[in-house]
Legacy VTK file of the C-alpha trace (Angstrom):
# vtk DataFile Version 3.0
C-alpha trace
ASCII
DATASET POLYDATA
POINTS 417 float
-13.453 -84.127 11.603
-12.131 -85.148 8.220
-9.927 -82.962 6.057
-11.875 -81.127 3.325
-11.985 -82.639 -0.183
-10.096 -85.794 0.717
-11.456 -87.567 -2.337
-10.217 -84.871 -4.694
-6.766 -84.854 -3.094
-6.597 -88.674 -3.295
-7.460 -88.487 -7.009
-4.696 -85.928 -7.570
-2.191 -88.130 -5.741
-3.234 -91.138 -7.831
-2.754 -89.145 -11.032
0.598 -87.876 -9.734
1.794 -91.411 -8.948
0.706 -92.708 -12.369
2.420 -89.775 -14.099
5.584 -90.254 -12.041
5.697 -93.972 -12.941
5.127 -93.176 -16.613
7.946 -90.612 -16.660
10.239 -93.055 -14.842
9.571 -95.774 -17.451
10.001 -93.252 -20.267
13.344 -92.029 -18.911
14.565 -95.584 -18.339
13.550 -96.612 -21.862
15.379 -93.622 -23.345
18.521 -94.416 -21.355
18.415 -98.099 -22.341
18.024 -97.170 -26.003
21.141 -95.002 -25.888
23.094 -97.676 -24.029
21.937 -100.369 -26.470
22.981 -98.259 -29.472
26.527 -97.744 -28.157
26.765 -101.378 -27.013
25.579 -102.714 -30.389
28.128 -100.652 -32.309
30.927 -101.760 -29.978
30.036 -105.492 -30.153
29.741 -105.493 -33.955
33.109 -103.716 -34.289
34.840 -106.238 -32.009
33.190 -109.196 -33.732
34.252 -107.903 -37.147
37.840 -107.553 -35.933
37.925 -111.054 -34.404
36.309 -112.766 -37.392
38.280 -111.185 -40.270
40.957 -113.865 -40.300
38.315 -116.632 -40.422
36.163 -115.197 -43.200
38.675 -115.468 -46.070
38.748 -118.350 -46.557
35.643 -119.201 -44.471
36.288 -121.350 -41.407
32.762 -122.194 -40.178
33.941 -124.083 -37.086
36.008 -121.180 -35.803
33.259 -118.728 -36.675
30.670 -120.828 -34.820
32.890 -120.948 -31.719
33.438 -117.222 -31.979
29.683 -116.557 -32.292
28.924 -118.801 -29.290
31.529 -117.013 -27.197
29.979 -113.610 -27.935
26.448 -114.961 -27.442
27.133 -115.568 -23.750
26.418 -111.832 -23.254
22.815 -111.725 -21.919
22.137 -108.560 -23.889
22.613 -110.418 -27.199
19.546 -112.146 -28.608
21.212 -113.595 -31.715
24.340 -113.373 -33.924
24.665 -114.168 -37.618
27.877 -114.215 -39.634
27.310 -114.060 -43.410
29.630 -114.325 -46.405
29.669 -111.996 -49.369
26.737 -113.903 -50.922
24.634 -113.446 -47.772
24.943 -117.126 -46.929
24.938 -117.897 -43.197
28.317 -119.158 -42.045
27.633 -119.247 -38.297
24.907 -118.345 -35.825
24.697 -117.949 -32.071
22.540 -116.575 -29.313
20.321 -117.744 -26.495
17.086 -116.047 -27.709
17.145 -116.221 -31.498
13.372 -115.840 -31.803
13.157 -112.778 -29.637
12.609 -109.375 -31.213
15.228 -106.724 -30.707
17.327 -104.035 -32.343
19.559 -105.286 -35.163
23.064 -103.890 -35.753
24.711 -104.726 -39.106
28.334 -104.111 -40.106
30.357 -105.194 -43.116
33.674 -106.965 -42.599
36.300 -105.348 -44.892
39.758 -106.704 -45.618
42.040 -104.578 -47.785
38.971 -102.485 -48.637
37.245 -105.604 -49.897
34.035 -106.920 -48.367
34.572 -110.447 -47.089
31.375 -110.838 -45.009
28.660 -109.278 -42.886
28.064 -109.357 -39.146
24.509 -109.093 -37.755
23.991 -108.684 -34.003
20.500 -108.474 -32.469
20.390 -106.948 -28.993
17.506 -107.686 -26.653
14.913 -104.899 -26.374
13.443 -105.121 -22.843
9.664 -105.039 -22.453
7.698 -102.667 -20.204
7.316 -105.456 -17.661
11.074 -105.997 -17.521
11.674 -102.268 -17.116
9.174 -102.142 -14.265
10.918 -105.064 -12.593
14.241 -103.292 -12.821
12.756 -100.082 -11.390
10.643 -101.645 -8.651
12.616 -99.899 -5.920
12.023 -96.422 -7.411
8.336 -97.155 -8.017
7.874 -98.476 -4.492
9.626 -95.378 -3.100
7.309 -93.119 -5.132
4.264 -94.987 -3.814
5.552 -94.614 -0.261
6.114 -90.862 -0.719
2.602 -90.369 -2.124
1.151 -92.319 0.794
3.043 -90.046 3.195
1.643 -86.988 1.371
-1.858 -88.401 1.780
-1.376 -88.956 5.512
0.235 -85.524 5.903
-2.688 -83.854 4.148
-5.183 -85.597 6.402
-3.263 -84.431 9.440
-2.537 -80.865 8.314
-5.753 -79.971 6.470
-8.048 -81.412 9.107
-9.873 -78.467 10.733
-9.056 -77.708 14.313
-11.635 -78.257 16.984
-12.369 -74.530 17.226
-12.828 -74.230 13.445
-15.060 -77.279 13.404
-17.177 -75.928 16.267
-17.399 -72.521 14.567
-18.670 -74.103 11.363
-21.185 -76.226 13.256
-22.364 -73.169 15.181
-22.815 -71.182 11.974
-24.828 -73.978 10.410
-26.914 -74.339 13.554
-27.517 -70.594 13.692
-28.642 -70.545 10.070
-30.992 -73.483 10.626
-32.350 -71.858 13.760
-33.032 -68.633 11.898
-34.866 -70.502 9.145
-36.883 -72.427 11.746
-37.873 -69.156 13.382
-38.818 -67.797 10.004
-40.937 -70.874 9.310
-42.687 -70.458 12.634
-43.350 -66.824 11.841
-44.880 -67.802 8.517
-47.063 -70.386 10.200
-48.337 -67.708 12.564
-49.131 -65.565 9.551
-51.135 -68.392 8.013
-53.097 -68.952 11.224
-53.821 -65.246 11.622
-55.343 -64.444 8.218
-54.504 -67.381 5.855
-51.770 -65.174 4.467
-49.640 -67.820 2.703
-51.191 -67.423 -0.771
-53.247 -64.233 -0.282
-50.415 -62.039 1.114
-49.977 -60.125 -2.139
-53.734 -59.497 -2.373
-53.861 -58.420 1.273
-51.034 -55.970 0.647
-53.003 -54.623 -2.306
-55.974 -53.988 0.001
-53.798 -52.329 2.654
-52.153 -50.015 0.126
-54.400 -47.464 -1.621
-55.183 -49.123 -4.969
-51.859 -50.545 -6.176
-52.779 -50.906 -9.811
-54.479 -47.528 -9.991
-51.452 -45.900 -8.325
-49.093 -46.999 -11.081
-49.121 -43.537 -12.706
-47.814 -42.031 -9.447
-44.127 -42.705 -10.270
-44.443 -40.396 -13.285
-44.297 -37.563 -10.746
-40.826 -36.007 -11.164
-40.515 -35.774 -7.392
-40.716 -39.543 -6.759
-38.007 -42.122 -6.300
-38.541 -45.849 -6.891
-36.948 -49.035 -5.628
-37.035 -52.006 -7.980
-36.073 -55.513 -6.809
-35.639 -58.203 -9.429
-34.578 -61.823 -9.503
-31.176 -62.649 -11.011
-32.006 -65.484 -13.399
-29.294 -65.847 -16.097
-30.281 -69.483 -16.748
-33.991 -68.577 -17.059
-35.029 -71.044 -14.385
-38.222 -69.053 -13.792
-39.648 -70.418 -17.040
-39.116 -74.013 -15.900
-41.279 -73.946 -12.746
-45.062 -73.985 -12.534
-47.265 -71.650 -10.519
-47.657 -74.105 -7.629
-43.962 -73.519 -6.947
-43.480 -69.917 -8.059
-46.557 -68.313 -6.422
-45.720 -69.448 -2.847
-42.131 -68.341 -3.481
-43.317 -64.887 -4.640
-45.570 -64.652 -1.575
-42.670 -65.496 0.708
-40.563 -62.778 -0.959
-43.471 -60.351 -0.523
-43.625 -61.213 3.184
-39.931 -60.434 3.476
-40.480 -57.149 1.663
-43.470 -56.203 3.830
-41.507 -56.863 7.021
-38.569 -54.832 5.699
-40.904 -51.925 4.892
-42.595 -52.135 8.286
-39.354 -51.969 10.279
-37.600 -49.422 8.055
-40.444 -46.892 8.110
-40.545 -47.241 11.904
-36.822 -46.563 12.164
-36.921 -43.516 9.861
-40.125 -42.228 11.509
-42.238 -42.468 8.396
-45.653 -43.978 7.692
-46.341 -47.038 5.592
-48.819 -44.942 3.620
-45.831 -42.895 2.429
-44.642 -45.884 0.397
-46.620 -47.006 -2.641
-46.328 -50.617 -3.779
-46.370 -50.143 -7.533
-45.988 -53.863 -8.188
-45.954 -56.696 -5.599
-43.642 -59.631 -6.187
-44.137 -61.613 -9.386
-41.765 -63.065 -11.967
-40.359 -59.578 -12.790
-39.753 -58.678 -9.144
-41.369 -55.880 -7.133
-41.391 -52.068 -7.233
-41.876 -49.478 -4.487
-42.243 -45.709 -4.912
-42.020 -42.807 -2.525
-42.085 -39.052 -2.715
-38.569 -37.611 -2.732
-39.834 -34.713 -0.602
-40.351 -36.995 2.398
-37.537 -36.751 4.966
-35.133 -39.714 4.800
-37.003 -41.072 1.751
-33.839 -42.195 -0.072
-32.269 -43.650 3.079
-35.457 -45.564 3.900
-35.809 -47.127 0.443
-32.089 -47.923 0.323
-32.309 -49.656 3.704
-35.396 -51.605 2.581
-33.433 -52.900 -0.407
-30.429 -53.758 1.788
-32.463 -55.617 4.426
-34.382 -57.517 1.758
-31.132 -58.555 0.089
-29.862 -59.964 3.406
-33.105 -61.885 3.933
-33.021 -63.139 0.345
-29.474 -64.449 0.809
-30.505 -66.425 3.929
-33.439 -67.903 2.020
-31.205 -68.692 -0.976
-28.677 -70.638 1.107
-31.375 -72.600 2.909
-33.393 -73.492 -0.185
-30.246 -74.505 -2.073
-29.417 -76.948 0.713
-32.918 -78.414 0.391
-32.667 -78.412 -3.440
-35.752 -76.212 -3.773
-36.416 -73.509 -6.346
-34.827 -70.213 -5.325
-33.149 -67.261 -7.045
-30.795 -64.533 -5.907
-31.932 -60.915 -6.137
-30.630 -57.463 -7.083
-32.048 -53.982 -6.551
-31.842 -50.434 -7.867
-33.056 -47.099 -6.496
-33.700 -44.363 -9.048
-35.276 -40.994 -9.673
-36.785 -39.988 -13.076
-34.421 -39.499 -16.040
-35.705 -36.571 -18.061
-33.094 -36.969 -20.811
-34.405 -40.464 -21.581
-38.062 -39.645 -20.748
-38.105 -42.325 -18.074
-40.165 -42.224 -14.906
-38.535 -43.318 -11.665
-40.184 -46.767 -11.969
-38.960 -47.256 -15.539
-35.488 -45.980 -14.672
-35.195 -48.333 -11.676
-36.315 -51.315 -13.777
-33.814 -50.494 -16.520
-30.979 -49.836 -14.074
-31.460 -53.093 -12.162
-31.205 -55.072 -15.403
-27.524 -53.987 -15.584
-26.692 -55.669 -12.271
-25.682 -59.158 -11.162
-26.722 -61.129 -8.103
-26.598 -59.337 -4.719
-25.685 -55.994 -6.328
-27.343 -52.634 -5.576
-27.264 -49.431 -7.606
-28.630 -45.893 -7.208
-29.465 -43.041 -9.578
-30.529 -40.001 -7.579
-30.224 -36.204 -7.592
-27.105 -34.712 -6.073
-28.656 -33.781 -2.721
-30.058 -37.288 -2.179
-26.775 -38.876 -3.272
-24.950 -36.743 -0.732
-27.280 -38.020 1.995
-26.705 -41.645 0.989
-22.946 -41.220 0.663
-22.757 -40.454 4.403
-23.529 -44.121 5.110
-22.949 -45.959 1.802
-19.814 -46.304 -0.306
-20.764 -45.405 -3.874
-18.654 -46.138 -6.970
-19.349 -45.292 -10.594
-21.052 -47.881 -12.781
-18.567 -49.769 -14.976
-18.881 -49.382 -18.754
-21.781 -46.851 -18.885
-23.790 -46.947 -22.113
-26.400 -44.193 -21.632
-27.366 -41.211 -19.476
-28.876 -43.450 -16.823
-25.808 -45.635 -16.226
-23.424 -42.701 -16.683
-24.918 -40.934 -13.653
-25.650 -44.081 -11.613
-23.528 -45.541 -8.816
-22.952 -49.025 -7.473
-23.283 -49.576 -3.726
-19.893 -50.977 -2.728
-20.357 -51.090 1.044
-21.791 -49.427 4.139
-20.418 -47.833 7.243
-20.680 -49.644 10.570
-23.815 -47.786 11.637
-25.814 -48.710 8.524
-24.457 -52.268 8.512
-25.421 -52.812 12.153
-28.889 -51.427 11.502
-29.405 -53.714 8.507
-28.211 -56.756 10.457
-30.419 -55.826 13.397
-33.532 -55.513 11.218
-32.705 -58.758 9.410
-32.281 -60.636 12.677
-35.481 -59.165 14.070
-37.455 -60.362 11.046
-35.917 -63.835 11.127
-36.749 -64.201 14.799
-40.358 -63.616 13.970
-40.862 -60.650 16.288
-42.888 -58.937 13.604
-44.881 -61.860 12.268
-48.146 -59.985 12.488
-49.674 -59.303 9.071
-49.371 -55.836 7.588
LINES 1 418
417 0 1 2 3 4 5 6 7 8 9 10 11 12 13 14 15 16 17 18 19 20 21 22 23 24 25 26 27 28 29 30 31 32 33 34 35 36 37 38 39 40 41 42 43 44 45 46 47 48 49 50 51 52 53 54 55 56 57 58 59 60 61 62 63 64 65 66 67 68 69 70 71 72 73 74 75 76 77 78 79 80 81 82 83 84 85 86 87 88 89 90 91 92 93 94 95 96 97 98 99 100 101 102 103 104 105 106 107 108 109 110 111 112 113 114 115 116 117 118 119 120 121 122 123 124 125 126 127 128 129 130 131 132 133 134 135 136 137 138 139 140 141 142 143 144 145 146 147 148 149 150 151 152 153 154 155 156 157 158 159 160 161 162 163 164 165 166 167 168 169 170 171 172 173 174 175 176 177 178 179 180 181 182 183 184 185 186 187 188 189 190 191 192 193 194 195 196 197 198 199 200 201 202 203 204 205 206 207 208 209 210 211 212 213 214 215 216 217 218 219 220 221 222 223 224 225 226 227 228 229 230 231 232 233 234 235 236 237 238 239 240 241 242 243 244 245 246 247 248 249 250 251 252 253 254 255 256 257 258 259 260 261 262 263 264 265 266 267 268 269 270 271 272 273 274 275 276 277 278 279 280 281 282 283 284 285 286 287 288 289 290 291 292 293 294 295 296 297 298 299 300 301 302 303 304 305 306 307 308 309 310 311 312 313 314 315 316 317 318 319 320 321 322 323 324 325 326 327 328 329 330 331 332 333 334 335 336 337 338 339 340 341 342 343 344 345 346 347 348 349 350 351 352 353 354 355 356 357 358 359 360 361 362 363 364 365 366 367 368 369 370 371 372 373 374 375 376 377 378 379 380 381 382 383 384 385 386 387 388 389 390 391 392 393 394 395 396 397 398 399 400 401 402 403 404 405 406 407 408 409 410 411 412 413 414 415 416
């Protein structure tokens, strides 16, 4: 049970240690520069004072001894004493060839220049600074190592958390396995894998011919679309997309089957205007049917839950999959839109896993007993101005949706529609 994102935390600690070392060297360099400036001014002033009596007239022997005495300071790289004609009278220093910071001062006697003093102080390299700060750098490394060990100990998940995560992953895999078995049973029953959409068309009374039905002002339509902002649908061929559409249609058929049973309706009450294809799927139903809005809303909710399970599983297997969104709508007379057209336009305003509704007041009141509805943000037309986002469900509706989802995943209703 390793701590999460150990590699990322180790990278951050490495960057922190490098930055800390850099700032330490920078601060040390700045401090040494200030110290060297004050030291250079002090040494040149003292040397000028001590050498004044030997510069006029010039006593090179005494000046050489004086330069050698000052050069014993390890901070001094070199010393030069010059006369008024810039001729060298004496030199000293243990590292005359070494680069450093030069301090120059004129020697004045009775306001008359009698010579010049040049002192070059050693400028330490980065390596020398690091050697002088090895204790601080080693302490920083030790502290960062302790932080690394502390993170591994603190962030490591407890046994209960680890077991919970393993159980969740196992449950998800088990549900997908059950779903796969259910699909295999479907294939053995009627070779439904590719022909499911066609079979649904035969079971429903003339899907294509029934398309005009949603024009009826007393219908409501549910539209389910894929959320594809990166337009991945255009990058896959039909050998990948058609089985995926068929699988989505199976999910939708199972959702319809269980929901109409729960709300005591008939499957003939629901018209499949468009089975799943690249633009999603559309269902229609007469608004005069009892519990029509609740049934279609629950179908959309259950399908969204199934779609999310499929999305997580296929993403783990790096297979093509898209998230979905849905909208339930009645006709919009002000925009001359049928319920199918209104649902398609409304769903295009949504993001992944979002649901929206546009219904008459009496149907909205029925839905609001079990669903939390909030106004659409930033409405731009009559449709969105009177539409609502589904922001949650009460416990009764949520339990029902979870129950239907689990029942489908367990394959209890694997028989073809």
